[in-house]
C-alpha positions as CSV (number, residue, x, y, z in Angstrom):
1,E,50.8,20.8,112.7
2,L,51.2,23.4,110.0
3,E,53.1,20.9,107.8
4,K,50.2,18.4,108.2
5,R,47.7,21.1,107.3
6,V,49.7,22.0,104.1
7,Q,49.9,18.4,103.1
8,Q,46.2,18.0,103.6
9,I,45.5,21.1,101.5
10,V,47.8,19.8,98.7
11,V,46.0,16.4,98.8
12,E,42.6,18.1,98.7
13,D,43.7,20.4,95.9
14,R,45.0,17.5,93.9
15,S,41.8,15.7,94.5
16,L,39.7,18.7,93.4
17,T,41.9,19.1,90.3
18,W,41.5,15.5,89.3
19,Q,37.7,15.8,89.9
20,K,37.7,18.8,87.6
21,V,39.7,17.0,85.0
22,D,37.4,14.0,85.1
23,G,34.4,16.4,84.8
24,L,35.9,18.1,81.9
25,E,36.8,14.8,80.2
26,G,33.2,13.7,80.7
27,A,31.9,16.9,79.2
28,V,34.2,16.5,76.2
29,A,32.9,13.0,75.7
30,V,29.3,14.2,75.9
31,L,30.1,16.9,73.4
32,R,31.8,14.5,71.0
33,K,28.8,12.2,71.2
34,Q,26.4,15.1,70.5
35,S,28.7,16.3,67.6
36,Q,28.6,12.8,66.1
37,G,24.8,12.8,66.4
38,L,24.6,16.1,64.7
39,A,26.8,14.9,61.9
40,V,24.5,11.9,61.4
41,K,21.5,14.2,61.4
42,D,23.3,16.6,59.0
43,R,23.9,13.7,56.6
44,E,20.3,12.6,56.8
45,S,19.1,16.1,56.2
46,K,21.4,16.4,53.2
47,Q,20.0,13.1,51.9
48,R,16.4,14.3,52.4
49,I,17.2,17.6,50.7
50,A,18.8,15.8,47.7
51,G,15.7,13.6,47.6
52,L,13.4,16.6,47.6
53,E,15.5,18.3,45.0
54,G,15.1,15.2,42.9
55,L,11.3,15.2,43.4
56,V,11.2,18.9,42.4
57,E,13.2,18.3,39.3
58,A,11.0,15.3,38.4
59,A,7.9,17.3,38.9
60,G,9.3,20.1,36.8
61,Q,10.1,17.6,34.0
62,E,6.6,16.2,34.3
63,A,5.1,19.7,34.0
64,C,7.3,20.3,31.0
65,D,6.1,17.1,29.4
66,A,2.5,17.9,30.2
67,R,2.9,21.3,28.6
68,E,4.3,19.7,25.4
69,V,1.4,17.2,25.3
70,A,-1.1,20.0,25.8
71,E,0.6,22.1,23.1
72,A,0.5,19.1,20.7
73,G,-3.2,18.6,21.6
74,D,-3.9,22.2,20.9
75,A,-2.2,22.0,17.5
76,K,-4.2,18.8,16.6
77,L,-7.4,20.6,17.7
78,K,-6.6,23.5,15.4
79,V,-6.1,21.1,12.5
80,L,-9.4,19.4,13.3
81,E,-11.2,22.7,13.5
82,A,-9.8,23.7,10.1
83,E,-10.9,20.4,8.7
84,I,-14.4,20.9,10.1
85,R,-14.6,24.4,8.6
86,S,-13.4,23.0,5.3
87,L,-16.0,20.2,5.4
88,R,-18.7,22.7,6.3
89,A,-17.7,24.8,3.4
90,E,-17.8,21.8,1.0
91,L,-21.2,20.8,2.4
92,G,-22.5,24.3,2.0
93,A,-21.2,24.4,-1.6
94,S,-22.8,21.0,-2.3
95,K,-26.1,22.1,-0.8
96,V,-26.1,25.2,-3.0
97,Q,-25.5,23.0,-6.1
98,I,-28.3,20.6,-5.1
99,D,-30.7,23.5,-4.6
100,K,-30.0,24.8,-8.1
């Protein structure tokens, strides 16, 4: 009777052990799947970050280009203002000569 009970306990213990092993293997498989999913998300995030960095760099270049255009426009405006002053001076001198 005792021997039968010991064999039954051994069988139950083996059964529980294999159930635990199966459970652990299942948990490992789930973790592997989650890890793969995270790796894919990580790659996607890195791609998005690279894309955003590219946009930021392009926007910075556009801002630099816009600044250069604005500075060139300011320089042209100063030249035109100088020409206008010169023309006004010439017109004023002509007007003085006409009045005489």
